[in-house]
C-alpha positions as CSV (number, residue, x, y, z in Angstrom):
1,M,25.6,-19.1,-3.7
2,N,26.6,-16.9,-1.2
3,E,26.3,-18.9,2.7
4,H,25.6,-16.3,4.7
5,P,22.3,-13.9,4.2
6,S,23.6,-10.8,3.8
7,G,25.5,-12.1,0.6
8,A,28.7,-10.3,-1.0
9,A,27.5,-7.0,-2.9
10,G,25.1,-8.0,-6.6
11,D,25.4,-11.9,-5.1
12,R,22.3,-13.6,-5.2
13,P,20.8,-14.5,-2.0
14,A,21.3,-17.8,-0.3
15,R,18.3,-19.9,0.5
16,L,17.3,-18.8,3.2
17,K,14.6,-20.4,5.9
18,V,12.0,-17.8,5.9
19,G,9.8,-16.9,8.9
20,V,6.7,-14.7,9.1
21,V,5.0,-12.9,12.1
22,G,1.9,-11.6,11.7
23,A,0.1,-13.8,9.5
24,G,-1.5,-11.3,7.9
25,R,-2.7,-10.7,4.7
26,V,0.8,-10.0,3.5
27,G,3.0,-11.9,5.3
28,P,1.8,-15.5,4.1
29,A,1.5,-14.0,0.2
30,L,4.9,-12.6,0.3
31,A,6.9,-16.1,2.1
32,A,4.7,-18.1,-0.6
33,A,6.0,-16.0,-3.1
34,L,9.7,-16.4,-1.6
35,R,8.6,-20.5,-1.8
36,L,8.2,-19.7,-5.6
37,A,11.8,-18.2,-5.5
38,G,13.6,-21.4,-4.0
39,H,13.4,-19.8,0.0
40,R,11.5,-22.1,3.0
41,P,9.3,-20.5,4.7
42,V,9.2,-22.8,8.5
43,A,7.7,-20.9,10.9
44,A,4.8,-18.5,11.0
45,S,2.7,-16.7,13.8
46,G,-0.8,-15.2,14.6
47,V,-3.4,-15.9,16.7
48,S,-7.3,-15.1,15.4
49,D,-9.0,-17.6,13.4
50,A,-8.4,-15.6,10.0
51,S,-4.8,-15.6,10.2
52,R,-4.7,-19.4,10.9
53,R,-6.9,-19.9,8.0
54,R,-4.6,-17.5,5.8
55,A,-1.7,-19.4,6.7
56,E,-3.1,-22.8,5.9
57,A,-3.9,-21.6,2.3
58,L,-0.7,-20.3,1.1
59,L,1.4,-21.9,3.4
60,P,0.8,-25.2,3.9
61,G,2.9,-27.3,6.8
62,V,4.2,-24.4,7.9
63,P,3.6,-24.4,12.4
64,L,2.2,-21.9,13.8
65,V,4.5,-20.9,16.7
66,E,5.1,-17.8,19.3
67,P,7.3,-14.2,17.5
68,A,10.1,-15.4,19.3
69,E,10.1,-19.2,18.1
70,V,9.6,-17.9,14.6
71,L,12.8,-15.7,14.9
72,A,14.7,-18.7,16.2
73,R,14.1,-20.7,13.1
74,A,14.8,-17.8,10.7
75,D,16.6,-16.6,8.5
76,L,15.1,-14.5,7.4
77,V,12.2,-12.5,9.0
78,L,9.1,-10.8,7.7
79,L,7.3,-8.9,10.6
80,T,3.9,-8.2,9.0
81,V,2.2,-6.4,11.9
82,P,-0.1,-3.2,11.6
83,D,1.9,-0.1,11.5
84,D,1.2,0.7,14.9
85,A,2.2,-2.2,16.5
86,L,5.7,-2.3,14.4
87,P,7.4,-0.2,17.3
88,G,6.2,-2.4,20.3
89,L,6.7,-5.2,18.6
90,V,11.1,-4.6,17.1
91,A,11.4,-3.4,21.0
92,G,10.1,-6.5,22.5
93,L,12.3,-8.6,20.5
94,A,14.6,-7.2,20.8
95,A,14.6,-6.6,24.4
96,T,13.5,-10.1,25.1
97,G,16.7,-11.8,22.9
98,A,15.1,-13.0,20.7
99,V,17.1,-11.3,17.5
100,R,20.1,-13.2,16.2
101,P,23.1,-11.4,14.5
102,G,23.7,-11.9,10.7
103,Q,19.8,-12.6,10.9
104,L,17.6,-10.5,8.5
105,L,14.3,-8.8,9.7
106,A,12.4,-7.0,6.9
107,H,9.4,-5.0,8.0
108,A,6.4,-4.5,4.9
109,S,5.5,-1.3,6.2
110,G,4.9,2.0,3.9
111,R,5.2,4.1,6.6
112,Y,8.7,3.1,8.3
113,G,11.9,2.8,6.6
114,I,14.6,1.1,8.4
115,A,15.1,3.7,11.3
116,V,11.7,1.7,13.4
117,L,14.1,-1.7,13.1
118,D,16.7,0.6,15.4
119,P,16.2,-2.0,18.4
120,A,17.0,-4.9,16.5
121,T,19.6,-3.5,14.7
122,R,21.7,-2.9,17.5
123,A,21.7,-6.8,18.6
124,G,23.0,-7.7,14.9
125,A,20.4,-8.0,12.4
126,L,20.4,-6.7,8.9
127,P,17.4,-4.8,8.5
128,L,15.1,-4.0,5.9
129,A,11.8,-1.8,4.4
130,L,9.9,-3.9,1.6
131,H,6.6,-2.6,0.8
132,P,4.5,-4.2,-1.4
133,V,2.9,-1.5,-3.4
134,M,-0.3,-3.4,-3.5
135,T,-3.7,-4.5,-2.1
136,F,-4.4,-8.0,-0.3
137,T,-7.0,-9.8,-0.3
138,G,-5.1,-12.5,2.3
139,T,-5.9,-15.5,-0.2
140,P,-3.8,-17.0,-3.4
141,V,-4.5,-14.7,-6.3
142,D,-2.6,-12.3,-3.8
143,V,0.8,-14.1,-5.1
144,D,0.3,-13.7,-8.9
145,R,-0.5,-10.0,-8.1
146,L,3.0,-9.6,-6.8
147,A,4.1,-10.1,-10.9
148,G,5.3,-6.7,-11.3
149,C,4.0,-5.5,-8.4
150,S,6.6,-2.2,-7.1
151,F,8.4,-2.2,-3.1
152,G,9.0,0.9,-1.8
153,V,12.9,-0.5,-0.1
154,T,15.0,1.3,2.0
155,A,17.8,-0.6,3.7
156,P,21.6,0.6,4.0
157,E,23.7,1.6,1.4
158,E,25.6,-2.1,1.9
159,L,22.4,-4.7,2.5
160,R,20.7,-2.9,-0.7
161,L,21.7,-5.2,-3.3
162,A,20.3,-7.8,-1.3
163,A,16.9,-6.4,-0.8
164,E,16.2,-5.9,-4.3
165,A,17.3,-9.2,-4.9
166,L,15.2,-10.3,-2.6
167,V,12.2,-7.9,-4.2
168,I,12.9,-9.3,-7.3
169,E,12.8,-12.8,-6.3
170,M,9.1,-12.5,-5.1
171,G,8.9,-11.4,-8.7
172,G,8.2,-7.3,-7.7
173,E,9.7,-4.3,-9.1
174,P,12.6,-2.5,-6.5
175,E,11.8,1.3,-6.2
176,W,14.6,3.1,-4.1
177,I,12.5,5.3,-1.0
178,A,14.9,7.3,0.8
179,E,14.6,6.8,4.8
180,E,13.4,10.5,5.4
181,A,10.4,10.6,2.5
182,R,9.0,7.0,3.7
183,P,5.8,9.2,5.0
184,L,5.4,11.2,2.1
185,Y,5.6,8.2,-0.4
186,H,3.4,5.9,1.9
187,A,0.8,9.2,2.0
188,A,0.5,9.2,-1.7
189,L,-0.2,6.0,-1.8
190,A,-2.5,5.8,0.1
191,I,-4.8,9.4,-1.6
192,G,-3.9,7.1,-4.5
193,A,-5.5,3.2,-3.7
194,N,-7.2,4.2,-0.1
195,H,-9.0,7.0,-1.5
196,L,-9.6,5.4,-4.5
197,V,-11.7,2.7,-3.1
198,T,-13.4,5.5,-1.1
199,L,-14.4,7.2,-3.7
200,V,-15.7,4.3,-6.4
201,A,-18.0,2.5,-3.3
202,Q,-18.9,6.2,-2.5
203,A,-20.1,6.8,-6.2
204,M,-21.6,3.3,-6.6
205,E,-24.1,4.0,-3.8
206,L,-25.0,6.9,-5.3
207,L,-25.8,5.4,-8.5
208,R,-28.2,2.6,-6.5
209,T,-29.8,5.6,-4.8
210,A,-30.4,7.7,-8.3
211,G,-32.3,3.9,-10.0
212,V,-28.8,2.3,-11.5
213,A,-29.3,-1.7,-11.2
214,A,-25.7,-2.7,-11.5
215,P,-23.1,0.8,-10.8
216,D,-20.1,-2.3,-11.2
217,R,-20.9,-2.9,-15.2
218,M,-21.6,1.6,-15.3
219,L,-18.7,2.7,-13.7
220,G,-16.3,0.2,-14.9
221,P,-15.5,1.7,-18.7
222,L,-16.0,4.8,-17.3
223,L,-13.1,5.0,-14.4
224,G,-10.8,2.2,-16.1
225,A,-10.9,5.0,-19.1
226,A,-10.4,7.9,-16.3
227,L,-7.4,6.0,-14.4
228,D,-5.9,5.0,-17.9
229,N,-5.7,8.6,-18.8
230,A,-4.7,9.8,-15.3
231,L,-1.5,7.8,-15.9
232,R,-0.7,8.5,-19.4
233,S,-1.4,12.4,-19.1
234,G,-1.8,14.0,-15.6
235,D,-3.8,17.1,-15.3
236,A,-4.3,17.1,-18.7
237,A,-6.3,14.5,-18.4
238,L,-9.2,16.1,-15.9
239,T,-12.4,16.9,-18.2
240,G,-16.1,17.1,-16.2
241,P,-18.1,20.0,-14.7
242,V,-15.0,21.3,-12.8
243,A,-12.4,21.2,-15.0
244,R,-15.1,23.4,-17.5
245,G,-15.7,25.7,-14.9
246,D,-19.5,25.0,-15.1
247,A,-20.6,27.0,-11.7
248,G,-24.5,25.9,-12.4
249,T,-24.2,22.2,-12.6
250,V,-21.6,21.6,-9.7
251,A,-23.9,23.2,-8.0
252,A,-27.0,21.2,-8.5
253,H,-24.7,18.1,-7.8
254,V,-24.2,19.7,-4.1
255,A,-28.0,20.7,-4.1
256,E,-29.3,17.2,-4.7
257,L,-26.4,15.0,-2.4
258,R,-27.7,18.2,0.6
259,R,-31.1,16.0,-0.8
260,H,-30.3,11.9,-1.0
261,A,-26.3,11.9,0.3
262,P,-25.8,14.7,3.2
263,Q,-22.7,12.7,4.3
264,A,-21.0,12.8,1.1
265,V,-20.9,16.8,0.6
266,T,-18.1,17.4,2.1
267,G,-15.7,14.9,0.4
268,Y,-17.4,16.5,-3.2
269,L,-16.3,19.8,-1.9
270,A,-12.9,18.9,-1.0
271,M,-12.4,16.7,-4.0
272,A,-13.3,19.9,-6.3
273,R,-12.2,22.9,-4.9
274,T,-9.0,20.7,-5.8
275,T,-9.1,19.8,-9.2
276,A,-10.2,23.7,-10.0
277,D,-6.9,24.5,-8.2
278,R,-5.5,21.9,-10.6
279,A,-6.9,23.2,-13.3
280,L,-6.8,26.8,-13.2
281,A,-2.3,25.9,-12.5
282,N,-2.9,24.0,-15.4
283,G,-4.4,26.4,-17.7
284,L,-7.7,23.8,-18.3
285,L,-10.0,25.8,-16.3
286,K,-10.2,29.6,-17.2
287,P,-10.0,32.3,-15.0
288,E,-12.8,34.2,-15.9
289,L,-15.0,31.2,-15.2
290,A,-13.2,30.4,-11.7
291,E,-15.2,33.2,-10.1
292,D,-18.7,31.3,-9.8
293,L,-17.6,27.6,-9.6
294,L,-14.8,28.9,-6.4
295,E,-17.5,31.1,-4.6
296,V,-19.8,28.1,-5.2
297,L,-16.7,25.7,-4.1
298,S,-16.9,28.3,-0.7
299,D,-20.1,27.5,0.3
300,G,-21.5,24.9,-1.6
301,S,-24.6,27.8,-2.3
302,T,-26.1,28.8,-5.8
303,P,-23.9,31.2,-7.9
C-alpha cells in the first residue's frame, strides 16, 4: 500500500484523511462514500444551517472548521462549492499559503477541468476534477446513488490512475474527459438532466390544469418508457405529432397553451422545432409533411 497520497501508477490510493470545503449537497456525500472505502473524513467547512445539518447527517463527528483549517488537516481536500465560486476559492487558498505540497485537491464541478486549480497546483497541490454525474438531495440516500454512477474525470496523466481509483472506491465509474471538452460535456448533462426536470414539472402543471388529479402517476410509465427507448434507440424513439408531421395537432397545442399557459409556448415551440429538425434529418418525418409543420412552428399559427 502506498504511503504517499498520489501513489505509484496503478496502486490503490493510501488511506487518506479527507476534508470538505463547502458542505453543500455533494461534498458530504462524496466524503461519506470515501469513508465507506476506508478513508477518514477529518474536517469540513460550511456556514449555513443547511450545511451544518448535512454535515451532521452524512459525516457525524467530523468538526466544522474554517477552509484553511480543512486544508491543514487533510491529505485529500474536496472543493465542493458552486462553480462560480470555485476560481476565487482556489486563488484565495493558494494566496494565503493554505495549500500544502503533495496534497490532493479535487473539485466536483462539471464545468471545469484542472486548469481552475492552477494557483493551487503552482503551490504544489495535486489537481483532480472528479464530477459525479448524479443529482443530489443532501441526504444519506445520495451515498447509495453513487453506486454505478459515472464520474467525469480530468487529471494530469501521472495522476490519472489515482483519480480513477478514488472514483471506483466511491462506487462510481470513471469516464475520462479531456480538459478542453469539459464545458461541452457539462452542457450535455444540463440539457439531459436539468431541462428534463423543467419539462416534467411543466407537464405535471399542465395536466393539473387539464383536471388530472395525479399527473405523476399518469406520467411515470410514459416517461419511463420514453427515457428507456431514447437511451436505447436515440432519435428512432421519437413518436408523437411532430415526428408524424401532424401540423394541425401541433397548432391546436400551441393555441391551447396560449390560452392556459402562455409561459409554456416559447419552450414548446423551441423543442418542437428541434424535434422536427432531428426527425427530418433521420428520415422519420416525411419531407412532404414537414412544410406545413415548420410553418406552424415558425410563428405558432394554424396552418
